[in-house]
C-alpha positions in Angstrom: 25.8 82.8 101.8 25.8 86.2 100.0 29.0 87.8 99.4 30.4 91.0 101.4 29.3 93.4 98.5 25.7 92.0 98.5 25.0 92.0 102.2 26.7 95.6 102.9 28.1 95.5 106.5 28.8 91.7 107.4 28.7 93.1 110.9 25.0 93.2 111.3 24.9 90.4 113.6 27.9 91.7 115.3 31.3 90.5 115.3 31.8 90.7 118.9 29.2 88.3 119.4 30.5 85.6 117.1 31.1 82.6 119.2 34.2 81.8 117.3 35.7 84.7 118.4 35.0 84.2 121.7 37.4 85.2 123.6 39.1 87.2 121.2 42.2 86.8 123.4 43.4 85.8 126.7 46.4 86.3 129.2 48.1 83.4 130.7 49.4 84.8 134.0 52.3 83.2 136.0 51.9 81.9 139.2 53.7 84.8 140.8 54.5 87.9 138.9 58.2 88.1 139.3 60.0 89.5 136.0 59.2 92.8 134.3 58.9 90.9 131.0 55.5 90.7 128.7 55.2 88.3 125.9 52.5 89.0 123.3 51.7 86.8 120.3 49.4 89.0 118.0 49.4 86.8 115.0 49.1 83.3 116.4 45.2 83.2 116.3 43.3 80.6 114.4 39.5 80.9 115.2 38.0 81.8 112.0 34.3 82.7 111.7 32.2 81.1 109.1 31.0 84.6 107.8 34.4 85.6 107.3 35.4 82.4 105.4 32.2 82.6 103.3 33.2 86.3 102.5 36.8 85.2 101.3 37.8 83.9 98.0 40.6 81.8 99.6 40.3 78.5 101.2 40.8 78.0 104.8 44.7 76.5 104.5 45.5 79.5 102.2 44.4 82.1 104.9 46.1 80.0 107.8 49.5 80.7 106.0 49.2 84.4 107.0 49.3 83.2 110.7 52.4 83.1 112.9 50.9 79.6 113.7 52.0 78.0 116.9 54.1 81.0 118.2 52.2 81.3 121.4 52.8 77.8 122.2 56.5 78.2 121.7 56.7 81.0 124.2 54.1 79.4 126.7 56.9 78.0 128.8 58.3 81.4 129.4 55.4 82.2 131.7 57.2 80.0 134.1 59.8 83.0 134.2 57.2 85.3 136.0 55.9 86.8 133.0 52.4 87.0 131.4 51.7 85.9 127.7 48.9 87.8 125.9 47.6 85.8 122.8 45.3 86.9 120.2 42.6 84.1 119.1 41.2 86.0 116.1 43.3 85.6 113.1 45.3 88.3 111.5 43.6 87.7 107.9 40.6 88.9 109.9 42.2 91.9 112.0 45.7 92.8 112.4 46.9 94.4 115.8 50.2 95.2 114.8 49.0 98.0 112.7 47.5 101.4 113.3 44.0 101.4 114.4 42.6 103.1 111.4 45.7 102.0 108.9 42.8 101.3 105.9 43.1 100.6 102.4 40.2 102.9 100.7 40.2 100.5 97.7 38.5 97.6 100.0 35.5 99.6 101.4 32.2 100.7 100.4 31.3 104.0 101.9 33.5 107.1 103.2 36.5 106.3 105.8 37.2 108.4 108.9 39.1 111.5 108.4 41.9 110.0 110.6 42.3 106.9 108.4 45.8 106.2 107.3 45.6 105.3 103.8 48.9 106.2 102.5 51.2 103.9 104.5 53.6 101.3 103.1 51.7 98.4 104.8 48.4 99.8 103.2 50.1 100.0 99.9 51.0 96.4 100.1 47.5 95.3 101.4 48.5 94.6 104.6 46.8 97.5 106.7 44.6 96.9 110.1 42.1 95.1 107.7 44.4 93.1 105.2 43.4 92.9 101.7 45.7 90.4 100.8 47.6 87.2 102.3 50.7 85.1 101.3 51.9 86.2 97.8 49.6 89.1 97.3 46.5 86.9 97.0 43.3 89.0 97.5 41.1 87.8 100.5 37.8 89.0 99.9 35.1 88.5 97.1 33.9 91.9 97.1 34.2 95.3 98.9 33.7 95.5 102.8 31.3 98.2 104.4 33.3 100.6 106.1 30.9 100.1 109.1 32.4 96.5 109.1 35.9 97.8 109.3 34.8 99.7 112.4 33.2 97.5 114.1 36.3 95.0 113.9 38.5 97.6 115.2 36.1 98.7 118.3 35.6 95.2 119.1 39.1 93.5 119.0 41.7 96.0 118.1 41.0 98.5 120.7 40.4 96.1 123.7 43.6 94.0 122.7 45.7 97.1 122.9 43.9 98.2 126.2 44.9 94.8 127.8 48.4 95.1 126.5 48.9 98.6 127.6 47.8 97.6 130.9 50.3 94.6 131.4 52.9 96.8 130.1 52.1 99.7 132.7 51.6 97.1 135.4 55.3 95.7 135.2 56.6 99.3 134.9 54.9 100.3 138.1 56.0 97.0 139.8 59.5 96.7 138.8 60.6 100.1 137.4 60.6 99.0 133.9 58.8 96.9 131.3 60.0 94.6 128.6 57.7 93.8 125.8 58.7 90.7 123.6 56.4 90.8 120.5 56.6 87.3 119.0 56.2 86.6 115.4 57.4 84.2 112.8 58.5 84.6 109.1 57.9 82.4 106.1 61.3 80.6 105.2 60.7 80.9 101.4 61.6 84.6 101.5 65.0 85.5 99.9 66.1 87.7 103.1 65.1 85.3 105.5 66.3 81.6 104.1 69.8 82.4 105.6 68.4 83.3 109.2 67.0 81.9 112.1 65.8 84.9 114.0 65.4 88.8 113.3 65.5 90.8 116.5 63.7 94.0 115.7 64.2 97.2 118.1 63.4 99.8 115.6 67.3 100.4 115.1 67.6 101.1 118.6 64.6 103.4 119.1 62.2 100.7 120.8 64.9 99.2 123.4 68.1 99.7 125.0 70.8 98.1 123.7 71.6 95.8 126.6 68.0 94.1 126.0 68.6 93.0 122.4 72.3 92.1 123.3 70.9 89.7 126.0 68.5 88.0 123.7 71.0 87.8 120.7 73.7 86.4 123.0 71.9 83.8 124.1 70.3 82.4 120.8 74.0 82.9 119.1 75.4 80.5 121.8 72.8 77.9 120.8 74.1 78.0 117.1 71.2 80.1 115.5 71.7 82.5 112.9 70.5 85.9 114.1 70.2 89.5 112.5 69.1 92.8 113.8 66.3 94.9 111.9 66.6 93.7 108.5 64.3 92.8 107.1 62.2 93.2 110.1 62.8 96.3 112.5 59.4 96.1 114.1 55.6 97.2 113.5 52.9 99.3 115.3 53.6 97.2 118.5 57.1 98.2 119.1 56.4 101.8 117.9 53.5 102.0 120.4 55.2 100.6 123.3 58.8 101.0 123.1 60.1 104.0 124.6 63.5 103.6 126.6 63.7 106.9 127.9 60.8 106.0 130.0 61.7 102.6 130.9 59.8 100.8 128.2 61.6 98.5 125.9 59.9 96.6 123.0 61.6 94.0 121.0 60.2 92.1 118.0 61.2 88.4 117.5 60.8 86.8 114.1 61.4 83.2 114.0 62.0 81.2 110.8 58.9 79.0 110.3 61.2 76.0 108.9 62.8 75.8 112.6 59.5 74.2 113.8 56.6 73.7 111.3 55.8 72.3 108.0 54.8 75.4 106.3 52.8 73.6 103.6 50.6 71.7 105.7 50.5 73.9 108.8 51.7 71.3 111.1 54.1 71.6 114.1 57.0 69.5 114.0 58.8 67.6 116.8 61.8 70.0 116.5 59.5 72.7 118.0 60.4 71.6 121.2 64.1 72.3 120.9 63.2 75.7 119.7 60.7 76.3 122.9 63.8 75.4 124.9 66.1 77.8 123.1 63.5 80.9 123.6 62.9 80.0 127.1 67.1 79.8 127.5 66.9 83.3 125.8 64.0 84.8 128.1 65.8 83.3 131.1 69.2 85.3 130.1 67.0 88.4 129.6 65.7 88.1 132.9 69.3 87.5 134.5 70.4 90.6 132.7 67.5 92.5 134.3 68.7 91.4 137.8 72.0 93.2 137.0 70.3 96.4 135.5 67.6 96.6 138.6 69.6 95.4 141.3 69.2 91.8 142.6 67.8 93.1 145.9 65.0 95.1 143.8 63.8 92.1 141.9 64.0 89.6 144.6 61.9 91.8 147.0 58.9 92.0 144.2 
């Protein structure tokens, strides 16, 4: 198969019609919507289109190491608390919805980027824009440049609908309960120097994306189970917490980063048996947050919903 630079726009046949990417995401709804929490797992997708793999200079396993593998499965039991889970099926290496929609790296593309493109962010400089240039330890993904039309097609077909769905879930919770609490679910490689001594990093943009009591409840529950927890360093949050976290408007967003060594073999990309213990701890933390919500809203208000 011809490389990206030879073909021009890989999107000629339409990424939105690619069977590997259908559906691009889904929402696991609770039997009864009874809590203002929303869980989203934007980086756990593992469906790789063949055309994307053919255009990459990396093998599938190397690409997969950029995933927050199995994170959606870890949080799935939390749906039983009365809250939905939104999970992406497209992979992060293909499109990253935790970036601004036009956070684009000009050195990746053939053609002129839109004037609205953010080409100078730190994430773009690191090769981690909305269409990532690298994975892992700065390994380039593509054999050649990508047509700008290809990038714009991915954004329109996947980034925009994902955020329309996520925004709808947040607003539904706020309308029904008077507040919305988005839990943005991620994982972090254990081999990073700043991560090795940590089990969890809770990111609230240094207090800008969530009220203190939201993070307090999660942190206390995790500490009670013996986990090592830090706030905001090295991860304070990304585009999702920026976009949806507005405590003054009763919208709270917290990013949870989980040390992958707690639940998976990172080299083989295999979930381990101890993932069950971790899932139980995450459920307990979410349950503690729901209990705190009852206090904040008043038991009568939540019970009546």
